[in-house]
C-alpha positions in Angstrom: -0.2 0.0 -0.4 2.8 2.1 0.6 4.4 1.3 -2.1 1.7 2.6 -4.5 1.4 5.7 -2.6 5.1 6.4 -3.0 5.0 5.6 -7.0 1.6 7.5 -7.2 3.3 10.7 -5.8 6.6 10.3 -8.2 4.8 10.5 -10.7 2.6 13.5 -9.8 6.0 14.9 -9.3 7.2 14.0 -12.4 4.1 15.6 -14.2 4.6 18.9 -12.1 8.6 18.7 -12.9 7.4 18.5 -16.7 4.8 21.6 -16.4 7.3 23.4 -14.7 10.0 23.0 -17.5 7.4 23.7 -20.3 6.8 27.0 -18.3 10.3 28.1 -17.6 10.9 27.5 -21.4 8.3 29.6 -22.4 9.3 32.5 -20.0 13.3 32.3 -21.3 12.0 32.3 -24.6 9.8 35.6 -24.1 12.9 37.3 -22.0 15.2 36.4 -25.4 12.6 38.4 -27.0 12.8 41.0 -24.9 16.5 41.1 -25.2 16.4 41.3 -28.9 14.0 44.3 -28.8 15.9 45.8 -26.1 19.1 45.4 -28.1 18.0 46.8 -31.1 16.6 50.2 -29.5 20.0 50.2 -27.6 21.6 50.3 -31.0 19.5 53.3 -32.3 19.7 55.4 -29.2 22.8 56.9 -30.5 21.5 58.3 -33.5 18.6 59.5 -31.5 20.9 61.8 -29.7 22.8 63.2 -32.9 22.0 67.1 -33.1 20.5 67.4 -36.7 21.5 71.0 -38.1 18.3 73.2 -38.7 18.1 74.0 -42.6 18.7 77.7 -43.8 15.5 79.5 -44.1 13.7 80.5 -47.4 13.3 84.0 -47.5 11.4 84.2 -50.6 14.1 85.2 -53.3 13.2 84.6 -56.9 16.3 82.3 -57.4 16.1 79.1 -58.9 19.2 77.8 -56.7 18.0 79.3 -53.7 14.7 77.3 -53.8 16.0 74.2 -55.0 18.6 74.2 -52.1 15.9 75.1 -49.3 13.8 72.1 -50.8 16.7 69.9 -50.9 17.7 71.0 -47.3 14.3 70.2 -45.8 14.2 66.7 -47.5 17.4 65.9 -46.0 16.6 67.5 -42.6 13.5 65.2 -42.7 14.9 62.4 -43.5 17.8 63.0 -40.7 15.3 64.1 -37.8 13.1 61.2 -38.9 9.8 63.7 -39.4 6.6 62.0 -40.1 4.6 62.9 -43.2 1.9 64.5 -41.6 4.3 67.4 -39.8 6.5 68.1 -42.5 4.5 70.9 -43.9 4.1 72.6 -40.6 7.6 72.2 -40.1 8.5 73.6 -43.2 6.8 76.5 -42.6 8.6 77.6 -39.8 11.6 77.8 -41.7 9.6 80.7 -44.3 10.8 84.1 -43.5 10.0 87.7 -45.2 8.1 87.6 -48.7 7.9 83.4 -48.1 6.2 83.6 -44.9 4.1 86.8 -46.2 2.7 84.2 -48.7 2.1 81.4 -46.3 0.1 83.2 -44.1 -1.7 84.1 -47.4 -2.4 80.4 -48.0 -3.7 79.9 -44.6 -6.4 82.9 -44.9 -7.3 82.5 -48.6 -10.6 81.7 -50.0 -11.4 78.2 -49.3 -13.7 78.4 -52.4 -10.6 78.9 -54.1 -9.7 76.7 -57.2 -6.4 75.5 -56.1 -5.0 72.3 -53.9 -5.0 72.3 -50.0 -1.2 72.5 -49.0 -1.7 69.4 -46.5 1.4 67.4 -48.1 5.3 68.1 -49.0 4.7 67.5 -52.4 1.8 69.7 -53.0 3.6 72.5 -51.0 7.0 71.7 -53.0 4.7 72.8 -56.2 3.2 75.6 -54.5 6.9 76.9 -53.9 7.7 76.5 -57.4 4.9 78.1 -59.0 5.4 80.8 -56.8 8.9 81.7 -56.5 10.3 80.0 -59.2 10.9 82.5 -62.0 9.2 81.0 -65.5 12.0 82.1 -67.5 14.8 81.1 -65.8 16.2 78.9 -68.1 16.2 81.1 -70.9 18.2 83.8 -68.7 20.6 81.4 -67.8 21.2 80.4 -71.5 21.6 84.3 -72.4 24.0 84.8 -69.6 25.9 81.8 -70.9 26.4 83.5 -74.1 27.9 86.3 -72.5 29.9 84.5 -70.2 33.5 85.0 -71.1 36.8 84.2 -69.6 38.4 87.0 -68.4 39.4 86.4 -64.9 41.0 83.3 -63.4 39.9 79.6 -65.1 38.9 78.5 -61.9 36.3 81.3 -61.9 35.1 81.0 -65.2 34.3 77.0 -64.3 32.6 78.3 -60.9 30.5 80.6 -62.9 29.7 78.5 -65.9 28.6 75.3 -63.4 26.3 77.7 -61.7 24.6 79.0 -64.7 24.3 75.4 -65.8 22.0 74.3 -62.8 19.3 76.6 -64.3 19.7 75.4 -68.0 17.1 72.6 -68.9 17.1 70.1 -71.9 20.4 71.6 -73.4 22.5 68.6 -75.6 25.5 67.5 -74.4 27.0 69.1 -77.7 25.7 72.4 -77.0 26.7 72.4 -73.6 30.5 71.5 -74.9 30.3 74.7 -77.3 29.2 77.0 -74.7 32.0 76.2 -72.5 34.4 76.5 -75.3 33.5 79.5 -76.6 33.9 81.5 -73.7 37.5 80.4 -73.2 40.3 82.2 -73.8 42.3 81.1 -77.1 45.0 79.7 -75.5 42.6 77.6 -73.3 40.5 76.5 -76.3 43.6 75.8 -78.2 44.7 73.3 -75.6 41.5 71.4 -75.0 41.1 71.0 -78.9 44.7 69.4 -78.9 43.5 66.9 -75.9 40.5 65.9 -77.9 37.8 66.5 -75.3 34.8 65.4 -76.2 32.3 66.2 -73.1 31.4 69.0 -71.1 32.3 66.9 -67.4 36.0 66.2 -69.3 36.7 69.7 -70.3 35.4 71.4 -67.0 37.8 68.6 -65.4 40.7 69.4 -67.6 40.5 73.2 -67.4 40.1 73.4 -63.9 43.7 71.9 -63.9 45.2 74.3 -66.1 47.7 76.8 -65.1 46.4 80.1 -66.0 48.4 81.5 -69.0 48.3 85.7 -69.3 50.0 87.2 -72.7 51.3 91.0 -71.5 50.5 93.2 -74.4 53.4 94.6 -75.9 51.3 96.6 -78.8 50.5 99.7 -76.9 52.3 102.9 -78.5 52.8 104.3 -75.1 54.4 101.5 -73.3 56.8 101.2 -76.0 57.8 104.7 -75.9 58.5 104.5 -72.1 60.4 101.3 -72.4 62.4 102.9 -75.3 63.1 105.8 -73.2 64.2 104.0 -70.2 66.9 101.8 -72.7 68.5 105.3 -74.1 68.4 106.3 -70.5 70.2 103.3 -69.3 72.8 103.1 -72.4 73.2 107.3 -72.5 73.2 107.0 -76.4 70.6 108.0 -79.3 70.0 106.0 -82.4 70.6 108.4 -85.0 70.7 107.8 -88.9 71.6 104.0 -88.5 74.4 105.0 -85.9 74.6 105.2 -82.3 75.4 109.0 -80.7 76.6 109.9 -77.4 74.0 111.9 -75.3 74.4 115.3 -74.6 73.9 116.5 -71.1 
């Protein structure tokens, strides 16, 4: 009788032990899962502590470069600061100043029945900013400036100005880009680039930027020649007359 009770107790203990083992395994699995989640949070923590620089405000200048740079800076800021889509418009409005802020206030207080999209998304805001502040003839103005641009100063200044104007040009063939760049160069620079067989604009800019500026002294000035001749006479103490040198009288 005692043996049966002992055996029964052992069986019950074994069942309880198995149940406890199963429970422990479940708890351990939950702990491991929590560790993985916490580990990912720890990995992201340093990124959230990084100070994201504020973008430069936009004051409403009717400049394609300023507007494009502003929108680029805002998109970079959104990504770095992890700004939700729903907050992008309100945050962008905080970086509008001057005429741009006045325009934004007009948009907020405008006629709700007006035939225009409500500015509730970043894409719509970008479109409205371009319609309001982007000059419609930007490309033509840039082309006109390219036509007038000449290599009068240093090569580096010419390359910088040309590259800046090209940012506003749309739909220009690669051949025309190269032609405009070469046309504005001084003759010696054109000759050197053609000698090297340059075939595209990036290669032309890269090669030209490495050229040492070459300046030719203008010796065709008559007044300069007279001064130089006078200096030579003073040094020698002689004058030239009828094919012979004569001593200068004092």
